[in-house]
MDAnalysis code that builds the backbone (N, CA, C; Angstrom):
import MDAnalysis as mda
import numpy as np

u = mda.Universe.empty(543, n_residues=181, atom_resindex=np.repeat(np.arange(181), 3), trajectory=True)
u.add_TopologyAttr("name", ["N", "CA", "C"] * 181)
u.add_TopologyAttr("resid", np.arange(1, 182))
u.add_TopologyAttr("resname", ["SER", "CYS", "HIS", "PRO", "PRO", "VAL", "SER", "VAL", "LEU", "LEU", "GLU", "HIS", "LEU", "PRO", "ARG", "LEU", "LEU", "PRO", "ARG", "PRO", "TYR", "SER", "ILE", "SER", "SER", "CYS", "VAL", "GLU", "GLU", "THR", "PRO", "GLY", "GLN", "ILE", "SER", "TRP", "LEU", "PHE", "THR", "ARG", "VAL", "THR", "HIS", "PRO", "ARG", "PRO", "GLY", "LEU", "ALA", "THR", "SER", "TRP", "MET", "SER", "GLY", "LEU", "SER", "SER", "GLY", "GLU", "ARG", "ILE", "SER", "PHE", "TYR", "PRO", "ARG", "SER", "GLY", "ASN", "SER", "PHE", "TYR", "PRO", "PRO", "GLU", "ASN", "ASN", "ASP", "GLN", "ASN", "TYR", "ILE", "MET", "VAL", "ALA", "ALA", "GLY", "SER", "GLY", "ILE", "GLY", "PRO", "PHE", "ILE", "GLY", "PHE", "LEU", "LYS", "ASP", "ARG", "LYS", "THR", "ARG", "LEU", "GLU", "ARG", "GLY", "GLU", "GLU", "PHE", "ASN", "GLY", "LYS", "CYS", "TRP", "LEU", "PHE", "PHE", "GLY", "CYS", "ARG", "TYR", "LYS", "ASP", "SER", "ASP", "ASN", "ILE", "TYR", "LYS", "ASN", "PHE", "ILE", "ASP", "GLU", "LEU", "ILE", "ASP", "ALA", "ARG", "VAL", "LEU", "THR", "LYS", "PHE", "ASN", "SER", "SER", "PHE", "SER", "ARG", "GLU", "GLN", "GLY", "SER", "GLU", "LEU", "ARG", "TYR", "VAL", "GLN", "HIS", "SER", "ILE", "GLU", "SER", "GLU", "LYS", "GLU", "ALA", "VAL", "THR", "ASP", "TRP", "LEU", "ILE", "ASN", "LEU", "ASN", "SER"])
u.atoms.positions = np.array([
    [125.077, 127.263, 81.104],
    [124.574, 128.616, 80.580],
    [123.276, 128.764, 80.651],
    [122.405, 127.700, 80.778],
    [121.108, 127.492, 80.798],
    [120.456, 127.746, 82.269],
    [119.610, 128.523, 82.376],
    [118.861, 128.814, 83.561],
    [117.486, 128.752, 83.499],
    [116.918, 127.934, 83.478],
    [115.254, 127.941, 83.001],
    [114.802, 128.211, 84.489],
    [113.496, 129.109, 84.570],
    [112.808, 129.309, 85.734],
    [112.216, 127.648, 86.276],
    [111.860, 128.084, 87.591],
    [111.463, 126.915, 88.325],
    [110.274, 126.118, 87.772],
    [109.389, 127.217, 87.212],
    [107.979, 127.018, 86.634],
    [108.373, 125.956, 85.294],
    [109.123, 126.383, 84.672],
    [109.440, 125.631, 83.219],
    [109.830, 124.124, 83.654],
    [111.013, 124.075, 84.631],
    [111.307, 122.707, 85.104],
    [109.806, 121.839, 85.553],
    [109.073, 122.420, 86.532],
    [107.995, 121.805, 87.057],
    [106.941, 121.400, 85.952],
    [107.092, 122.101, 84.671],
    [105.745, 121.807, 83.800],
    [106.379, 120.368, 83.287],
    [107.532, 120.222, 83.243],
    [107.950, 118.868, 82.656],
    [108.086, 117.812, 83.562],
    [107.691, 118.059, 84.737],
    [107.491, 116.954, 85.713],
    [106.739, 115.843, 85.203],
    [106.690, 114.610, 85.561],
    [105.334, 113.699, 85.475],
    [104.322, 114.035, 86.212],
    [102.982, 114.028, 85.498],
    [102.102, 114.188, 86.867],
    [101.929, 112.974, 87.859],
    [101.545, 113.566, 88.961],
    [101.359, 113.006, 89.994],
    [99.878, 112.360, 89.893],
    [100.020, 110.938, 89.832],
    [98.806, 110.093, 89.632],
    [98.060, 109.844, 91.068],
    [96.963, 109.379, 90.812],
    [95.911, 109.053, 92.226],
    [96.751, 107.762, 92.462],
    [96.572, 107.264, 93.895],
    [97.240, 106.510, 94.696],
    [96.146, 105.527, 94.925],
    [96.364, 104.428, 94.781],
    [95.302, 102.908, 94.963],
    [95.417, 102.832, 96.588],
    [94.483, 102.864, 96.986],
    [94.497, 102.372, 98.404],
    [93.086, 101.550, 98.662],
    [93.241, 100.132, 99.254],
    [92.065, 99.272, 99.389],
    [91.367, 100.036, 100.658],
    [89.911, 99.853, 100.463],
    [88.995, 100.180, 101.473],
    [88.903, 98.919, 102.485],
    [88.819, 99.406, 103.829],
    [88.870, 98.668, 104.865],
    [87.469, 98.518, 106.055],
    [86.723, 99.316, 105.331],
    [85.428, 99.455, 105.914],
    [84.388, 98.224, 105.373],
    [83.244, 98.420, 106.212],
    [82.499, 97.249, 105.750],
    [80.931, 97.902, 105.529],
    [80.119, 98.208, 104.433],
    [79.128, 98.885, 104.245],
    [77.997, 98.421, 105.380],
    [77.952, 97.380, 105.736],
    [76.952, 96.668, 106.767],
    [77.040, 97.448, 107.914],
    [78.314, 97.497, 108.381],
    [78.807, 98.127, 109.812],
    [78.713, 99.630, 109.663],
    [79.349, 100.466, 108.669],
    [79.174, 101.822, 108.764],
    [78.559, 102.317, 107.349],
    [77.101, 102.311, 107.308],
    [76.878, 102.520, 105.996],
    [77.026, 104.180, 105.624],
    [77.415, 104.411, 104.216],
    [77.916, 105.542, 103.842],
    [79.279, 106.317, 104.250],
    [79.984, 105.551, 104.881],
    [81.279, 105.762, 105.509],
    [82.144, 104.589, 104.632],
    [83.584, 105.482, 104.402],
    [84.354, 104.681, 103.578],
    [85.719, 104.810, 104.404],
    [86.316, 103.552, 105.153],
    [87.488, 103.847, 105.510],
    [88.986, 103.057, 104.957],
    [90.050, 103.325, 104.817],
    [91.087, 102.655, 104.428],
    [92.281, 102.737, 105.340],
    [93.029, 101.932, 104.890],
    [94.200, 101.697, 105.851],
    [95.523, 102.289, 105.347],
    [96.705, 102.705, 105.726],
    [97.790, 103.191, 104.999],
    [98.745, 103.136, 106.256],
    [99.911, 103.163, 105.714],
    [101.047, 103.176, 106.413],
    [101.995, 104.530, 105.933],
    [102.197, 105.118, 106.959],
    [102.852, 106.559, 106.814],
    [104.047, 105.827, 106.526],
    [104.802, 106.577, 105.625],
    [106.126, 106.548, 105.102],
    [106.876, 107.691, 105.367],
    [108.154, 107.462, 105.974],
    [108.855, 108.756, 106.384],
    [110.260, 108.417, 106.204],
    [110.841, 106.933, 106.063],
    [112.230, 106.711, 105.455],
    [111.925, 105.881, 104.257],
    [113.286, 106.175, 103.229],
    [114.298, 107.328, 103.622],
    [113.514, 108.649, 103.185],
    [112.619, 108.875, 102.683],
    [112.087, 110.241, 102.606],
    [110.623, 110.143, 102.963],
    [109.948, 111.184, 103.498],
    [108.443, 110.957, 103.345],
    [107.494, 111.040, 102.331],
    [106.705, 109.960, 102.381],
    [105.867, 109.554, 101.057],
    [104.690, 110.918, 100.801],
    [104.595, 111.205, 99.713],
    [103.600, 112.256, 99.561],
    [102.279, 111.917, 99.941],
    [101.760, 111.208, 99.621],
    [100.233, 110.931, 99.743],
    [100.151, 110.340, 101.287],
    [100.937, 109.700, 101.877],
    [100.797, 109.273, 103.397],
    [101.153, 110.245, 104.114],
    [102.091, 111.062, 104.144],
    [102.323, 112.268, 105.072],
    [101.071, 113.153, 104.981],
    [100.495, 113.560, 103.676],
    [99.431, 114.606, 103.380],
    [98.337, 113.890, 104.168],
    [97.986, 112.620, 104.307],
    [96.769, 112.028, 104.709],
    [96.984, 111.794, 106.128],
    [98.199, 111.765, 106.703],
    [98.536, 111.547, 108.248],
    [98.025, 113.056, 108.967],
    [98.272, 114.316, 108.114],
    [97.815, 115.332, 108.437],
    [96.772, 115.644, 108.629],
    [95.606, 115.052, 107.976],
    [94.190, 115.242, 107.719],
    [93.581, 115.352, 109.029],
    [92.476, 116.268, 109.610],
    [91.609, 116.189, 110.364],
    [90.227, 115.174, 110.428],
    [89.916, 114.639, 111.374],
    [88.549, 113.887, 110.978],
    [87.597, 114.759, 110.591],
    [86.789, 114.162, 109.624],
    [85.880, 115.339, 108.941],
    [86.259, 116.102, 107.839],
    [87.616, 116.177, 107.582],
    [88.012, 116.838, 106.417],
    [87.529, 116.262, 105.222],
    [87.462, 117.369, 104.118],
    [86.945, 116.502, 102.725],
    [88.075, 116.357, 101.763],
    [88.096, 115.222, 101.204],
    [89.033, 114.802, 100.256],
    [88.527, 114.437, 98.994],
    [89.066, 114.602, 97.861],
    [88.781, 114.097, 96.672],
    [89.406, 112.459, 96.402],
    [88.827, 111.832, 95.778],
    [89.347, 110.529, 95.842],
    [89.035, 109.823, 94.439],
    [89.310, 109.268, 93.818],
    [89.036, 108.574, 92.560],
    [88.963, 107.122, 92.687],
    [87.584, 106.612, 92.682],
    [87.627, 105.184, 92.855],
    [87.599, 104.438, 92.026],
    [88.455, 103.085, 92.343],
    [88.923, 102.266, 91.361],
    [87.865, 101.008, 91.563],
    [87.116, 100.563, 90.770],
    [86.250, 99.589, 91.521],
    [86.999, 98.163, 90.902],
    [87.160, 97.444, 91.878],
    [87.242, 95.647, 91.574],
    [86.128, 94.827, 91.512],
    [85.859, 93.811, 90.800],
    [84.912, 93.251, 91.214],
    [84.749, 91.918, 91.226],
    [85.747, 91.291, 91.659],
    [86.027, 89.981, 92.052],
    [86.940, 89.724, 93.433],
    [86.904, 90.826, 94.104],
    [87.860, 90.599, 95.203],
    [86.817, 91.136, 96.422],
    [86.147, 89.877, 97.136],
    [85.436, 90.068, 98.426],
    [85.176, 88.669, 98.797],
    [84.725, 88.914, 100.015],
    [84.326, 87.526, 100.855],
    [83.667, 86.837, 100.125],
    [83.657, 85.331, 100.558],
    [82.611, 84.395, 100.031],
    [81.361, 84.681, 100.300],
    [80.097, 84.489, 99.380],
    [78.957, 84.963, 99.716],
    [78.341, 83.341, 100.478],
    [78.777, 82.565, 100.370],
    [78.315, 81.127, 101.057],
    [78.843, 81.272, 102.238],
    [78.140, 81.063, 103.425],
    [78.540, 81.144, 104.775],
    [79.250, 79.796, 104.984],
    [79.250, 78.768, 104.177],
    [79.461, 77.726, 104.504],
    [81.296, 77.254, 104.044],
    [81.679, 78.423, 103.098],
    [82.871, 78.442, 102.480],
    [83.873, 78.754, 103.484],
    [84.791, 77.925, 103.600],
    [86.140, 78.183, 104.124],
    [87.045, 79.080, 103.465],
    [87.892, 79.834, 103.989],
    [88.961, 80.785, 103.551],
    [89.980, 81.251, 103.990],
    [91.019, 81.436, 103.472],
    [92.205, 81.901, 104.083],
    [92.539, 83.213, 103.570],
    [93.216, 84.089, 104.383],
    [93.470, 85.395, 103.920],
    [94.792, 85.532, 104.049],
    [95.720, 86.091, 103.283],
    [97.317, 86.202, 103.557],
    [97.441, 87.716, 103.475],
    [98.147, 88.536, 104.243],
    [98.252, 89.647, 104.023],
    [99.738, 90.042, 105.098],
    [100.255, 91.288, 104.524],
    [101.667, 91.875, 105.328],
    [101.098, 93.405, 105.517],
    [101.398, 94.062, 106.544],
    [101.476, 95.132, 106.662],
    [100.533, 96.049, 106.554],
    [100.027, 97.112, 105.963],
    [98.967, 97.414, 105.426],
    [98.083, 96.826, 104.434],
    [98.665, 96.017, 103.864],
    [97.915, 94.922, 103.128],
    [96.609, 94.121, 103.457],
    [96.502, 94.649, 105.048],
    [95.603, 93.689, 105.706],
    [94.290, 94.536, 105.549],
    [94.290, 95.773, 105.026],
    [93.019, 96.586, 104.924],
    [91.989, 95.888, 104.308],
    [91.982, 95.176, 103.096],
    [90.799, 94.761, 102.570],
    [90.259, 93.578, 103.501],
    [91.157, 93.048, 104.220],
    [90.595, 91.547, 105.095],
    [90.104, 92.245, 106.325],
    [90.263, 93.290, 106.689],
    [89.618, 94.177, 108.031],
    [88.129, 93.877, 107.498],
    [88.218, 94.679, 106.265],
    [86.612, 94.784, 105.840],
    [85.925, 93.651, 105.701],
    [86.627, 92.463, 105.369],
    [85.862, 91.193, 105.123],
    [85.357, 90.719, 106.491],
    [86.407, 91.123, 107.479],
    [85.926, 90.487, 108.863],
    [85.071, 91.290, 109.589],
    [84.890, 92.525, 109.365],
    [84.220, 93.480, 109.819],
    [82.506, 92.920, 109.221],
    [82.615, 92.785, 107.799],
    [81.292, 92.212, 107.254],
    [80.923, 91.032, 108.154],
    [81.918, 90.001, 108.208],
    [81.635, 88.595, 108.733],
    [80.984, 88.838, 110.400],
    [81.523, 89.955, 110.791],
    [81.206, 90.022, 112.198],
    [80.158, 90.835, 112.467],
    [79.543, 91.688, 111.597],
    [78.238, 92.337, 111.498],
    [77.328, 91.534, 111.230],
    [77.541, 90.495, 110.386],
    [76.300, 89.381, 109.925],
    [76.133, 88.329, 111.007],
    [77.475, 88.033, 111.673],
    [76.997, 87.036, 112.699],
    [76.286, 87.784, 113.927],
    [76.568, 89.124, 114.284],
    [75.732, 89.785, 115.312],
    [74.379, 89.925, 115.057],
    [74.155, 90.075, 113.584],
    [72.947, 89.880, 113.017],
    [72.235, 88.800, 113.073],
    [72.806, 87.403, 113.347],
    [72.366, 86.426, 113.701],
    [72.430, 85.007, 112.721],
    [73.252, 85.626, 111.535],
    [73.470, 84.829, 110.495],
    [74.442, 83.635, 111.219],
    [74.196, 82.705, 110.413],
    [75.488, 81.429, 111.127],
    [76.522, 81.175, 109.983],
    [77.449, 80.878, 110.396],
    [78.689, 80.530, 109.590],
    [79.120, 79.232, 109.905],
    [79.157, 78.065, 108.882],
    [79.437, 77.165, 109.153],
    [81.244, 76.937, 108.485],
    [81.452, 77.994, 107.684],
    [82.613, 77.778, 107.024],
    [83.749, 78.913, 107.852],
    [84.854, 78.419, 107.966],
    [86.021, 78.893, 108.687],
    [86.690, 79.782, 108.125],
    [87.545, 80.745, 108.756],
    [88.231, 82.077, 108.186],
    [89.413, 81.951, 109.022],
    [90.468, 82.137, 108.143],
    [92.098, 81.975, 108.852],
    [92.837, 82.955, 108.108],
    [93.602, 83.795, 109.197],
    [94.050, 84.849, 108.614],
    [95.769, 84.590, 109.171],
    [96.527, 84.642, 108.088],
    [98.084, 84.851, 108.101],
    [98.302, 86.226, 108.000],
    [99.165, 86.757, 108.914],
    [99.671, 88.603, 108.758],
    [100.748, 88.633, 109.285],
    [101.562, 89.472, 108.475],
    [103.161, 89.497, 109.030],
    [103.144, 91.189, 108.867],
    [104.114, 91.652, 109.809],
    [104.427, 92.985, 110.055],
    [105.947, 92.755, 110.370],
    [106.661, 93.901, 110.483],
    [108.086, 93.978, 110.965],
    [107.951, 93.958, 112.618],
    [107.404, 94.700, 113.349],
    [107.631, 94.658, 114.568],
    [106.495, 94.460, 115.591],
    [106.231, 93.459, 116.433],
    [105.106, 92.980, 116.854],
    [104.316, 94.138, 117.896],
    [105.141, 95.230, 118.352],
    [104.500, 96.188, 119.073],
    [104.378, 97.577, 118.175],
    [105.254, 97.891, 117.262],
    [104.571, 99.119, 116.415],
    [103.867, 98.961, 115.111],
    [104.041, 97.870, 114.507],
    [103.390, 97.719, 113.499],
    [102.227, 96.594, 113.297],
    [101.970, 96.142, 114.538],
    [100.619, 95.076, 114.485],
    [99.565, 95.761, 114.716],
    [99.083, 96.849, 113.806],
    [98.230, 97.755, 114.090],
    [96.870, 97.370, 114.522],
    [96.101, 96.316, 114.151],
    [95.004, 95.586, 114.070],
    [95.162, 94.683, 115.225],
    [95.955, 94.584, 116.294],
    [96.189, 93.519, 117.199],
    [94.883, 93.428, 118.042],
    [94.550, 94.463, 118.673],
    [93.505, 94.576, 119.697],
    [91.764, 94.246, 119.020],
    [91.871, 94.635, 117.401],
    [90.597, 94.046, 116.683],
    [90.842, 92.557, 116.498],
    [92.082, 91.989, 115.866],
    [92.149, 90.704, 115.998],
    [91.803, 89.796, 117.111],
    [92.327, 90.392, 118.178],
    [91.959, 89.611, 119.393],
    [90.249, 89.757, 119.889],
    [90.006, 90.678, 119.328],
    [88.206, 90.734, 119.458],
    [87.761, 89.571, 118.808],
    [88.008, 89.777, 117.693],
    [87.501, 88.686, 116.294],
    [87.681, 87.301, 116.961],
    [88.833, 86.842, 117.365],
    [88.932, 85.502, 117.770],
    [88.132, 85.188, 118.992],
    [88.056, 86.315, 120.008],
    [87.057, 86.070, 121.111],
    [85.982, 85.637, 120.634],
    [85.186, 86.377, 119.704],
    [84.002, 86.659, 119.284],
    [83.865, 85.354, 118.289],
    [84.683, 84.436, 117.755],
    [84.682, 83.511, 116.952],
    [84.269, 83.828, 115.289],
    [84.669, 84.993, 115.350],
    [84.382, 85.632, 113.918],
    [85.634, 85.137, 112.758],
    [87.152, 84.919, 113.393],
    [88.016, 84.365, 113.102],
    [88.408, 83.161, 113.618],
    [88.642, 82.377, 112.864],
    [88.759, 80.977, 113.366],
    [90.072, 80.740, 113.872],
    [90.855, 81.186, 113.016],
    [92.387, 80.809, 113.155],
    [93.296, 82.062, 112.687],
    [94.423, 82.277, 113.434],
    [95.230, 83.361, 113.196],
    [96.834, 83.081, 113.423],
    [97.467, 83.430, 112.735],
    [98.866, 83.457, 112.414],
    [99.497, 84.704, 112.335],
    [100.481, 84.951, 113.361],
    [101.307, 86.259, 112.906],
    [102.850, 86.035, 112.699],
    [103.299, 86.738, 111.884],
    [104.856, 86.869, 111.730],
    [105.340, 87.768, 111.849],
    [106.795, 88.171, 112.572],
    [107.115, 89.782, 112.734],
    [108.471, 89.323, 112.073],
    [109.402, 90.150, 111.364],
    [110.402, 90.142, 110.616],
    [111.370, 90.520, 111.060],
    [111.261, 91.476, 111.827],
    [112.327, 92.605, 112.299],
    [112.638, 92.225, 114.010],
    [111.796, 91.589, 114.695],
    [111.971, 91.412, 116.008],
    [113.460, 91.018, 116.582],
    [113.939, 91.788, 117.499],
    [115.230, 91.471, 118.239],
    [115.229, 90.178, 118.805],
    [115.975, 89.458, 118.525],
    [116.336, 88.243, 119.220],
    [115.793, 87.025, 118.682],
    [115.253, 87.165, 117.551],
    [114.594, 85.887, 116.629],
    [115.218, 86.114, 115.553],
    [114.570, 85.044, 114.956],
    [115.001, 84.662, 113.488],
    [113.964, 85.374, 112.546],
    [114.523, 85.652, 111.387],
    [113.760, 86.622, 110.232],
    [112.443, 85.545, 110.261],
    [111.189, 86.046, 110.405],
    [110.037, 85.195, 110.238],
    [109.174, 86.089, 109.206],
    [108.757, 85.631, 108.261],
    [107.774, 86.173, 107.182],
    [106.586, 85.389, 106.974],
    [105.369, 85.875, 106.672],
    [104.125, 85.272, 106.446],
    [104.437, 84.020, 105.695],
    [105.143, 83.718, 104.762],
    [105.540, 82.737, 103.960],
    [106.011, 81.170, 105.041],
    [106.847, 81.940, 105.992],
    [107.231, 80.878, 107.013],
    [106.115, 80.370, 107.928],
    [105.324, 81.147, 108.315],
    [104.209, 80.610, 108.964],
    [103.242, 79.513, 108.036],
    [102.986, 80.118, 106.819],
    [102.260, 79.167, 105.877],
    [102.988, 77.982, 105.966],
    [104.239, 77.743, 105.794],
    [105.074, 76.543, 105.500],
    [104.945, 75.648, 106.786],
    [104.910, 76.561, 108.005],
    [104.952, 75.678, 109.238],
    [103.595, 74.952, 109.427],
    [102.637, 75.575, 108.624],
    [101.149, 75.036, 108.887],
    [100.639, 74.477, 107.424],
    [101.892, 74.002, 106.837],
    [101.563, 73.266, 105.420],
    [100.490, 72.261, 105.457],
    [100.476, 71.463, 106.459],
    [99.381, 70.340, 106.642],
    [98.004, 70.928, 106.358],
    [98.096, 71.474, 107.615],
    [96.604, 72.552, 108.117],
    [96.065, 72.960, 106.818],
    [97.031, 74.147, 106.067],
    [96.546, 74.592, 104.847],
    [96.311, 74.014, 103.942],
    [96.992, 72.924, 103.469],
    [96.382, 71.812, 102.480],
    [94.911, 71.161, 102.766],
    [94.771, 70.927, 104.168],
    [93.502, 70.158, 104.868],
    [92.310, 71.100, 104.338],
    [92.651, 72.514, 104.707],
    [91.696, 73.672, 104.208],
    [91.179, 73.653, 102.946],
    [92.321, 73.554, 102.173],
    [92.600, 73.920, 100.482],
    [91.536, 72.882, 99.898],
    [91.995, 71.825, 100.497],
    [91.579, 70.283, 99.528],
    [90.223, 69.573, 100.399],
    [90.457, 69.467, 101.778],
    [89.293, 68.606, 102.332],
    [88.349, 69.480, 102.694],
    [88.625, 70.566, 103.306],
    [87.365, 71.344, 103.719],
    [86.753, 72.027, 102.735],
    [87.193, 72.218, 101.446],
    [86.138, 72.575, 100.525],
    [85.762, 71.981, 99.290],
    [85.651, 70.689, 99.651],
    [85.584, 69.592, 98.694],
    [84.109, 69.195, 98.823],
])
């Protein structure tokens, strides 16, 4: 018997909050520009934010709400070894780290510290979004070591990032204990 107008129902829906995304740009490489990485969600239903962002044209203005983090950044010491672990679009901030390292190397800075990335995604051909860039970084010796895992590849066993880390456990232990002491 109750037939409230749609406007009344909408008033009682929870407010959409800003979505957090990690910045993947490097101030040294592109001053005054910000980039971020996201995966467009289409299944089981389209994501609100990712669908909207996918429809933006280059140069369109958007509002954003920065949320600053003050403890997640690449090592300042060029002799520091570090290991990065990411899956899917979680690679975003590490792309920023690697761009920073690449830019600094191109400026002539020397890095004695090694840099290792473990990355995982579902499919080698469709989700491996930074493959060419990673290959460039390896060739340029920006990235010392790289391991990839693909969890949904046909004809292979399920393989996640943690499986790659486990298969490299001696080398990871060496990096964490011996190389950084």
